[in-house]
Each structure stands twice: as structure tokens, then as C-alpha cells.
N, C-alpha and C positions, 0 to 999 in steps of 0.2 A: 413458552409463554414470553411475550414481549413485555419488557420492563423499560422504565425511562429514568434517566438522570438529567439534571439541569446543568448545563455548562455555565461558565462564569458570566457570559453575556446574556444569559437567560434562554438560550436555545435548548430545546428539548432533544435529547439524543436517545434513540431507541437501541436496546440491546437485549440479548437473551443469554442464558447460562446453560451450558451442558456439563454434566458431571456434578457429583455431590460433595466431593472432598479432594484434597490435594492442592498443590501449588496452583496459583492463578496464572492463566495465560490469556492475553488479549490479542485477538487477531485483527490486524490492520490491513484492510483490503486495498487493492490497487485501482487503477482507472476503471470507471464505469461499473464497478462491482459493489455489491452490498449483500446483506444476509440472504435475500431471496434470489440473488442473481450473481453467482460467482463461486469461488472455491471454499469460502469460510465454513459452509455447512459440512462438507466432507472432512475438513480438517478438524472441526469441533468434534465430530463423531469419532474420529480416529484417536483424539487425545483425551476424550471424556472419561475413559476408564480410570485414569490415575490423576486427573487434573480437573480444576474448575475452569472451564473455557468460556470466555466472554467474547461473543461475536456482536459487533455493533454496526449500525449504519452511520457512516461518516456523514457529516452535515451536508444537506442538500440531496440526500439519497434515501431511498426506501421510506421508512417511517420517521426519520429524523427531520427536524426543521432546518431551514437554510441559513437562518440568522441574518445579520446585516451585512455590511461590506466585508468582503473576504480578507482574511490575513492568516498566514500560517500559524500565528500565535493562537488564533481562535481554535484551530484544530488540535493544537497541543493542549489547550484548556479542555476540549472535549475528551481527549484521552485522559486527562487528569481526573475528570469526573467519573469515567468508567473505571479507572484504576482505584479510585476511592470506593466505588461500589464493590470492587473485588477485595476490599479489606485494606487497601492502602499500599499494597505491594504486588507487583505482577511482572511476568516476562511478556515482552511484546514480540509477536510473530508478524513481521511485515512482509508483504508480497508486492514486488514490483515498486510502483511509486509509493505504495503503503510502507515499503521498507525504508524509503527515504524519509517518510514522516516519522516512523518509529525511531530512526537514528536521530532525527532532530529533537524528538521528545526525550531521548535517553538521558540527556544532560540537563534537563529542565527542572530537576528536583521534584518530580511528581510521583515518586515511588517506583520507578522502573528498576527492576533488579538485574535484568539482562535483556539482550535483543538478539533475535534470529532474523536476519535480513536475507530474503531470497530475491536475488537478481534486481537490486536497485538500478534503474536505467539511467545512470549518470553518463555523461559524455567524456570520452578519454582522448579526443583529438580535436584539433581546431575545426576540421571539416564537420565533425559531429555536432560541435557546439553551434556552428553557423546554421546547420540544418535544424537543430532544435529551436533556436531562437526564431527562425522563420516559421516553424510549425506553431510555436507558442503565439506569435503575432496573428497568424491566420486563424487559429481556433478561437482566439478572443474576438477577432473581427466577426466570425460567423455567429457567435453567441450574441454579441451586441447588436447584430443585424437581425436578430430573431430567426436565425436559420440553424437550429440545433442539429437537424439532420446532416447538414453540411459539415458541422463540427465533428460529428461522429465519423462521417466518411473520411474527413481529413485525417483523423486520428488513425483509422484503420489502414489507410494508405501509408501513413507515416511509419506504422509498425510492421509493414510488409505485406499487407493483404493486397492481392491483385485487384485492379479496378473492376473487372467483371464480377468477381466474388462480392465486392462491396455493393454493386448494383443489384445482385441477387438478394443480398441481405436486406436491402431497402424494401423489397417486396415481401419479405418473410414476416411471419407473425411475431417474431422476436424483436423486430426493429423498434416498435414503440417503447420497449423496455430500455433500449439504448438511448433513445431520444429523450426520455424522461429525466435522465441524469446527465445529459450532455453538458449543461453549464458547469458541472464539476470538473470537466476536462481542464478548464482554466485554472481551477484550484490545484489540480495535480501538477500543472506546469509551474505554478508558484512554489509548491513544495520542493520542486526540483531546481528552483532558481532559474526558471526558463528564460527570463530576459537575458541572462548571462550565458545561456546555452546549456544549462544543466551540468555544470562542472562538478567533479568530485569535490565535496566540501572538506578538503584536507584538514584545515585548522579545526573545524568542528569535530571531525572524527578523531583527531589526535588527542583531543581533550575529553573524550567520553570517559566517565568514571565507572562504567559497568562493563562486564564481559560481553563480547559481541561474537556471534558466529555468522559468517557470511557464506551463503551457499549458492551454487548455480547448477544447471543441468548439463549433462555431458553433450546433449545434442542441441543446446540453445545456440542462437546466433553468436558469432565471435564478439560482436560489440557488447553484448550483455555479459559474456564471460570476462571480457577485458574489464568491464566496469566492476564486476564482482571482485576480481583480483586486485584492482586498484583500490576499491573500498576497503577490502580486508587489510591491505598493506598500510593504508593511511590510518586505520583504526587500531593497528596492532592486533587484529582479530584472528580467530581461527577461521580457516577457509576449507570448505568441503565441496567437491563436485559429486553430484548424485548421478550414478550410473543409469543410463537409459532415459534420462529426463529431459524435458524441454522447459520453456517458460511456463507452460501449463502443467505444473508439477503434480504428480499423483499424491493424494493425501497419505496413502499407505506407505509411500517412500519418505516423504518429508516428515510425517508425524513421528516416527521412531527417532529420527535425528533430533527433533525438537525435544522429545521426552528425555533422551540421554543427556542433552545439554542442560536441561532444567534440573535433572537429578543430581548433577554435580554440586548444586547448592552455591 
């Protein structure tokens, strides 16, 4: 059942809860994903036996409102509202750019107890930072020009999808679901400090007041694994590589890792 909370700026944020008891876990989706389209459903089902799992639609996605002019602070306020609905304390499970958002929220005094960050896609080289800054400018241009499909295509090419595959996806029934949330690609770029090229936020990470677990997949691209190790080092965090996994991590593999981390208290 969909429930709603109201963020500090009045934006309505949709969420749902799986599980009747146990510590609260809030899943923070990555680019283009929301409750009806992405990994949160499988992860919620995996964790629900011993946790209360809150899946929510980040602003501008699914059943949540878009709000006014975007700022990362508004998304932290959205998380604050969801954490409050969870009883005021929760673990954040962030995926990809959602992991970057979870890490930014961890030190905001909103009741975050710990963070599991799966493959936050920060840049670890000058070449990567330049490429990300170019991508960020391009996707913003596409959205402002009223070409959300071009923004989605740009994102997919940026993350490694071959051009012919992207063109096939443009003709597929799933394409409108991507296009519907395309403007939020700009938001994700802002979460990653895209204008600066998505650098690892070392000062922020070093000051986090909560335990952090950073995980990556054994078969994920080297740049994502490099970002995970750099994030863990900057945060003084625990670091785990999940055998056999890629960026599209299996809930039955990540779920037990999250549960074990939460159980430490």
C-alpha cells in the first residue's frame, strides 16, 4: 500500500513499507529507478522478514511530486521525512547514485544510524571527472531542450550501453518508463557534484558520524570498484566485494550483507 509523507518544502513523497517488525531500513534508489521500476522491490522482499523496509519514490519519480527548483538539500529533506515515518531512526541502503545521496544524508542529523553504500559512481581520475562533467552538461541541455529521450540515451551510452542497444530500447515498450523520469538524471548528477566531475567527497566522508559499509560486485567495471574502494578509504568504512555480482546486484546476495551489518547495532 502506498503511503505519503510531506517533505519540508511541501512536496509529497510516496513510500511503502514491507515487514512488520525489526530495525528500519530505507532503500535509496539510483538513476531512473523508483518503487515500480528498479531493484527496491526485490531488496525489500529479501529484508522484510526481520526488518521494516521503507521503499520510496525519490522526488520527480513514480508517485512522488517533483517540487520546485532542485537542490540536493531537498532530497535530504525527503529522506528526513521518510526516516521520521520509520520512527526517527533508520539504516540507509543506497544503490549507485542513491548511495551517494545516502552518504550525503548520513551526516545531516536526520536520524540515520548507518549506511550501506553499493557502488557509488564517483570519479577517481581526472579523465573520469572530465567525462562526467561533459555528461552532466549534456544531460542538462537535453532536458532543458525538451528532449528527455535524448537524455536517457546519453545516460545509457555514458554508463556503457552500445549505441545499437540504446536504439533498440527506444523502440521497446519499456522506453516510456525511462523517459518519464529522465529529468531526474540532472538531479542525480547534482547529487554526485557533477559540475566538478563527481569527485569522491573526501571531506564529507571523513566526517561521517555513523558506521558505513561500502560494497561492490566482483564483476563490476573497474571504475566502479575503484570508486568503492576510494569511498571506503575516505570514510574509514568497512569494504566488501560480493562474489559473482555486477552493478545490478542480486537481492539475495546483497540482502544478507545488509542484514548482518544492521544486526551489529
